[in-house]
N, C-alpha and C positions, 0 to 999 in steps of 0.2 A: 440149423441148430435146434437143440431141445427147447430152448427158451424163445418162444416166438414173441418177441417184443421189439419195437423199433429202437428202444434205448438199450442196445446190446452192451454198451460200455459199462452199464451199471451191474450187469451180471457177469462180466468177463472176469473179475477177480475171483469169484466163486468157482467158475469153470476151471480156471488155472489151479486153484487150490485143490479141486477134486482130482485133477490130473496128477498132482504131486503126491496126494495122499492115498490114491487107490492102489490096491495090492495087485501086482502083476504075477500071473500064474507061472510064466517061464522062469522067473528068478525068485519067486515066492517072497517078494519084498516090494516096497514102494520106492519111488524116486526120493522121497524125503528121508527114508531110512538109509539109503545109500550115501546121502550127504551128511546127515546129522547123527547117524547110527542109532536113531530112535524115532519113534513115530511123533508126528506133530500133533498139537492139540487143535481140534476143530472148534468152530464157533459154538457148536452144540454142547461141547464139554464145559463151557463157561457158565451155563445156566442149568438150573434144575427145576423141573416142572413139579410144583407142589400143589397143583390144582387151583381152581378159581376161588379167590377169597371173597368174603362178603364185602359188598361195596361200602356199607355203612361202617364196618369195622376198619376198612382201609382208610376211610376219611377221618375217623377218630384218631387213628395212629398218626396220620399225616398232620393233623392239627396239633397233637401232643408233641410231635417232633419239631414242628415249627415254633411252638411255644417255648420249648426248651432251648432254642437257639439264643445265644447271647453274643451278638457281634461286638467286637472290640471297637470303641469309638475312635474315629480317625483324628489325627492331630495335624494341624496346619502350621508348619514351622516358618513358612515364608509370608505369613500374614502381617501386613503393616497397618498400624493404627493410624486413623485419620486425625490430623492435627486440627483442633478447634481452638480458636483464640479465646483466652479467658475473658476478654472484655466484651465478647458478644452477649454475655449475660446481662449487661446493663447499658450498652451503647444505644443511642437514639437513631443513628443513621449508619448505613452500611453501603459497601460497594459490592456489586454482583459480578461474578466471574462469567466471561463469555466462553462457553464450552464449544460453540460451533467453530467452523474453520475460519481463522482470522486472516485478515489481509496483512501484507508486510508492514511492520512498524505499528501495528494496531495494539494498543495496550490490552492486557489480559482482563482487566476489570473496567467496568464502566458505571456511569451514573452516580447518583447520591440519593439513595432511597430511604425513606423514613420507615422505621420498624413499627409494625402494628401490634404483633404479638409473636411470641416465640415459645418453643418447647424444647425437649431434649435433643431432637434430631431435625426438626423443621423450624422454619422461621417465615413469617408472613410480612411482606414489605408492600409498600404502596408505589406502584409504577404507572405513570400516565393516568392517574385517577382511578386505577384498579388495584385490587389487592391480589397478589399472587403468592403462592406458597412454594418455597424452594427448600432444598436440602441445606442444612446449616454449614456443610463443608464448602458450599459455593460462594459464601460471602465472607467478607472481612470488615472489621470495624473501621469507621471513618473518623479520623481525628481532626479537630479544628485547631489550627495553629495560627493565631492572630497575634503578631508581635506589635507592640506599641512603638511610637517614635523614639521613646526613651530607650527601650531595649535595643532597637535598631542602632541608635547612636552609640550605645555601649558596646555592641557587638562589632560594628564596622568602623569604630573610631580610629583604629590603627591603620586602616586601609584607605579611608576616604580623605582626600586633600581638599579643604575648602578653598574657594576662589578668593583671592585678595581683593579688598575693597578699593585700594589705591596702590600705585607703585611704591609710595613712601611708607604708608602705614599698613604694611602687610603682616599677616599673622600665619603661624603654622606653615613654615616653608619646607623644612627638612625634618625627616623622621630619623632619630638616632637613639638607639637603645630604648625604644618605647616611649620617648618623651619628645615634645615638640620644642624646637628652637624658636625663640621670639625674634621679631624683626629688629628690636633694639639691640639684641646680642649680635646680630649680623652687622648692624650699623657701627657698633663699637669696634668690631673686628676690622671693618673697612677704614675707620678713622685711625686705628693703630697702624695699619699697613701704610696709610698715607703719610703719617708722621715719620715712620721709619724711612720711607722713601725720601722725604724732604731732608732729614738729617744725613742720609747717605749722599745726597746730591751736594750738600754744603761741604762735607768732608772731601769729596772728590774735587770740588772747585778750589779748595785751599791747597791741597797737597799735590795736585796734578797740574 
């Protein structure tokens, strides 16, 4: 071949293009003209040699062209805002989220760490005697819920049945419509039933 190169595959397209565009003397036409009825455009027809330009002039034109470029800023429609709890600005203790691989049934948050200082995106907490700085989206405020015995009694009064002190003087036996029936009410009911039973027995003994 005319091109003595080990990478003949790189020059093969140009060789085939030359075979299709060369003018044959016997038919006075090229193979491309027989197919397309016109000559094909060669790679040399796409470029025009205008001579070598000055390097500094080319650099200045390139700088000016790049300076005139005004790319359109991209917009992210799928961006999600990170939720930050509003109480993080004033809470004293926080829970820290465990971002590593968790074990089964392991809670996502752990600890109860005191807040040392905070900023708009970072928060510094004290863990095991050391101060660590973490992102504010990894923590959540810790709430202290301490109910007194009075609040507990008000909250669970309708569900807790107190134990009777004695079989006779018992209180709060049955819950009906949110109110407790006293033991004396139950006792009166039993006495009334016993009296009715006695009267019924007397009537039966007289007429039967």
